[in-house]
C-alpha positions as CSV (number, residue, x, y, z in Angstrom):
1,M,125.3,-56.2,77.2
2,A,124.6,-53.0,79.1
3,A,124.3,-50.1,76.7
4,D,126.1,-47.8,79.1
5,E,129.0,-50.1,79.8
6,Q,132.4,-48.3,79.0
7,V,135.2,-50.5,77.4
8,L,138.9,-49.8,76.8
9,V,139.6,-49.2,73.1
10,I,142.5,-48.1,71.0
11,E,142.4,-46.3,67.6
12,R,142.5,-48.6,64.6
13,A,145.1,-46.2,63.2
14,L,147.4,-47.2,66.0
15,Y,147.0,-50.9,65.4
16,E,147.6,-50.3,61.6
17,E,150.7,-48.2,62.3
18,L,152.2,-51.1,64.4
19,G,151.3,-53.6,61.6
20,T,148.1,-55.4,60.5
21,F,148.0,-59.1,60.8
22,H,145.6,-62.1,60.6
23,G,145.4,-64.6,63.3
24,L,148.4,-64.7,65.8
25,T,151.4,-62.6,66.0
26,F,154.2,-63.4,68.5
27,D,155.8,-60.1,68.3
28,V,154.5,-59.3,71.6
29,E,156.9,-56.6,73.0
30,R,156.6,-54.3,70.1
31,Y,152.8,-54.1,70.3
32,K,152.7,-54.2,74.1
33,Q,155.1,-51.2,74.5
34,R,152.8,-49.1,72.2
35,L,149.4,-50.3,73.3
36,F,150.1,-49.6,76.9
37,A,152.0,-46.4,76.6
38,P,150.4,-43.4,78.5
39,H,147.1,-42.2,76.7
40,A,147.4,-44.7,74.0
41,A,144.0,-46.1,74.9
42,R,140.7,-44.7,76.2
43,F,137.3,-45.7,77.4
44,M,134.2,-45.4,75.2
45,L,130.7,-46.7,75.4
46,R,130.6,-50.3,74.4
47,S,127.4,-49.8,72.3
48,Q,129.4,-47.2,70.1
49,A,132.6,-49.3,70.0
50,E,130.6,-52.4,68.7
51,E,129.6,-50.5,65.7
52,N,132.6,-48.3,65.1
53,P,135.4,-50.0,62.9
54,H,137.8,-47.0,63.8
55,Y,138.3,-48.5,67.1
56,K,139.3,-51.9,68.5
57,Q,138.3,-53.0,71.9
58,I,141.2,-54.6,74.0
59,I,140.3,-58.1,75.2
60,P,142.5,-60.3,77.4
61,Y,142.1,-63.9,76.1
62,V,143.5,-66.3,78.8
63,L,144.2,-69.9,77.7
64,M,144.7,-72.3,80.5
65,T,146.8,-75.4,80.3
66,C,147.7,-78.2,82.6
67,G,149.3,-81.7,81.9
68,G,149.4,-81.0,78.2
69,K,145.6,-80.3,78.1
70,F,143.8,-77.0,77.7
71,L,140.6,-75.7,79.3
72,T,137.7,-75.4,77.0
73,Y,133.8,-74.5,77.4
74,V,130.9,-73.9,75.5
75,R,129.3,-70.4,75.6
76,G,125.7,-70.6,76.9
77,K,122.7,-68.4,76.3
78,R,123.6,-66.1,78.9
79,A,126.9,-65.1,77.1
80,G,127.5,-61.4,76.9
81,E,128.3,-61.5,73.2
82,G,125.3,-63.1,71.6
83,R,127.0,-63.7,68.4
84,L,129.2,-66.4,70.1
85,V,126.5,-68.3,71.8
86,G,126.8,-72.2,71.3
87,R,130.4,-71.9,70.2
88,R,133.3,-73.8,71.9
89,S,135.9,-71.5,73.4
90,M,139.4,-71.6,74.9
91,G,139.6,-68.0,76.0
92,I,138.6,-66.6,79.5
93,G,138.4,-63.0,79.8
94,G,136.6,-59.9,78.7
95,H,136.4,-56.2,78.2
96,I,138.4,-53.7,80.5
97,N,136.1,-51.4,82.2
98,P,136.8,-48.0,84.0
99,Q,137.3,-49.6,87.3
100,D,140.6,-50.7,85.7
101,D,141.8,-47.1,85.5
102,M,144.7,-47.3,82.9
103,S,145.9,-43.8,83.9
104,L,147.0,-44.9,87.4
105,F,150.5,-46.1,88.0
106,D,151.8,-48.2,85.2
107,P,149.3,-48.9,82.5
108,Y,150.6,-52.5,81.8
109,E,150.5,-53.5,85.4
110,T,147.2,-52.1,85.7
111,Y,146.0,-54.1,82.7
112,L,147.6,-57.3,84.4
113,A,145.5,-56.7,87.4
114,A,142.4,-56.2,85.3
115,V,143.0,-59.7,83.7
116,E,143.2,-61.4,87.1
117,R,139.9,-59.7,88.1
118,E,138.2,-60.6,84.8
119,V,139.2,-64.3,85.0
120,A,138.1,-64.4,88.8
121,E,134.7,-63.2,87.7
122,E,134.2,-66.0,85.3
123,I,135.9,-69.0,86.8
124,D,137.5,-70.0,90.2
125,V,141.1,-71.2,89.8
126,Q,142.0,-73.2,92.8
127,T,145.7,-73.8,92.1
128,S,148.8,-71.7,91.4
129,H,149.7,-70.6,88.0
130,E,152.3,-68.8,85.8
131,D,150.9,-66.2,83.5
132,T,152.7,-65.3,80.2
133,V,151.6,-63.0,77.4
134,V,152.4,-65.2,74.3
135,A,150.7,-63.4,71.4
136,L,148.3,-60.9,70.0
137,L,145.2,-62.0,68.1
138,N,143.3,-60.4,65.3
139,D,140.5,-61.4,62.8
140,D,138.9,-58.8,60.6
141,S,137.1,-61.4,58.6
142,N,133.8,-61.0,60.6
143,E,132.0,-58.3,62.4
144,V,133.0,-59.4,65.9
145,G,136.6,-59.6,65.1
146,Q,136.7,-56.4,63.2
147,V,136.1,-54.3,66.4
148,H,138.3,-56.3,68.8
149,L,142.1,-57.0,69.4
150,G,142.9,-59.9,71.6
151,I,145.9,-60.2,73.9
152,V,146.6,-64.0,74.4
153,H,147.8,-65.1,77.8
154,C,148.8,-68.7,78.6
155,W,148.3,-69.7,82.2
156,Q,150.3,-72.7,83.1
157,L,148.3,-74.4,86.1
158,A,149.9,-76.6,88.7
159,Q,146.7,-78.7,88.9
160,P,143.6,-79.0,86.8
161,L,141.5,-77.4,89.4
162,V,139.0,-75.0,87.8
163,T,135.3,-74.5,88.4
164,K,132.9,-72.0,86.7
165,R,131.3,-68.9,88.2
166,E,129.6,-67.5,85.2
167,Q,126.3,-69.1,84.0
168,M,127.2,-68.6,80.4
169,I,130.0,-71.2,80.9
170,T,128.7,-74.7,80.1
171,Q,130.4,-78.1,79.4
172,M,133.9,-77.0,80.8
173,E,136.7,-79.5,80.5
174,F,140.3,-79.9,79.6
175,L,141.0,-81.3,76.2
176,A,144.2,-82.6,74.6
177,P,145.5,-80.7,71.5
178,Q,144.3,-83.5,69.1
179,E,140.8,-83.3,70.6
180,L,140.9,-79.5,70.2
181,A,141.8,-79.9,66.7
182,A,139.0,-82.3,66.0
183,A,136.5,-79.8,67.5
184,A,137.8,-76.8,65.6
185,E,134.9,-76.4,63.4
186,T,132.6,-76.0,66.5
187,M,134.8,-73.2,67.9
188,E,134.6,-69.5,68.0
189,T,137.0,-68.0,65.5
190,W,139.6,-66.8,67.9
191,S,139.7,-70.1,69.6
192,A,140.1,-71.9,66.3
193,L,143.1,-69.6,65.4
194,C,144.7,-70.4,68.8
195,V,144.4,-74.1,68.1
196,A,146.2,-73.7,64.9
197,G,148.9,-71.9,66.8
198,L,149.1,-74.2,69.8
199,E,152.7,-75.3,69.3
200,K,154.0,-71.8,69.1
201,I,151.9,-70.7,72.0
202,L,153.4,-73.5,74.2
203,Q,156.9,-72.6,73.0
204,A,156.5,-69.0,73.9
205,S,155.1,-69.9,77.3
206,N,157.7,-72.5,78.1
207,S,160.5,-70.3,76.9
208,T,159.5,-67.5,79.3
209,H,159.1,-69.8,82.2
210,A,162.6,-71.2,81.5
211,D,164.1,-67.7,81.4
212,K,162.3,-66.9,84.8
213,G,163.7,-70.2,86.3
214,T,167.1,-69.3,85.1
215,A,167.0,-65.8,86.6
216,A,165.7,-67.0,89.9
217,Q,168.5,-69.5,90.1
218,K,171.1,-67.1,89.5
219,E,169.6,-64.7,92.1
220,N,169.6,-67.6,94.7
221,N,173.3,-68.4,93.9
222,Q,174.4,-64.8,94.5
223,P,176.6,-64.5,97.7
């Protein structure tokens, strides 16, 4: 990692005020409203953030699903986080940098634009998708997790058309939930936690899509 890279962080005190948890929480709205309130987050040097437990780096963690299977890959030697090399992952995404200026316009909309950019840097999604924020993810049991807070997105892809752009991505493939469960011991911690919560993740994603469909149908039926 570049020593002078700046990344978006929140104070751990804010996370603790909202309520600590291990693994996934699906109480998305409560956390989202506070995390993306004006001035709730700021940028700091990543080299400092990685060693400072008083802050948590905000990390979008995008899961991609199509036809009941989920995209996975193995982090190669060029991975930015050396502690995760060789581990299987389900999450696409990374740090939010100053080019994603959270002070402009709506902080949450700016964040969503940053997620699209981050995904596009790592992989090429050659199909349409629906994006839903389904959960937040936390794991303070290890040194990586202690300084990060994940925001879990679920992208439902129209077709399984994805190719890699980053060299650190290897062995990319779509796996069924039972295959993911069998590979859980080879996964980075965050992905293993997502595998354990896949049923709820899909329920949250499908529920949001159903609500959007109902709203669109009502709008189309208006005179």
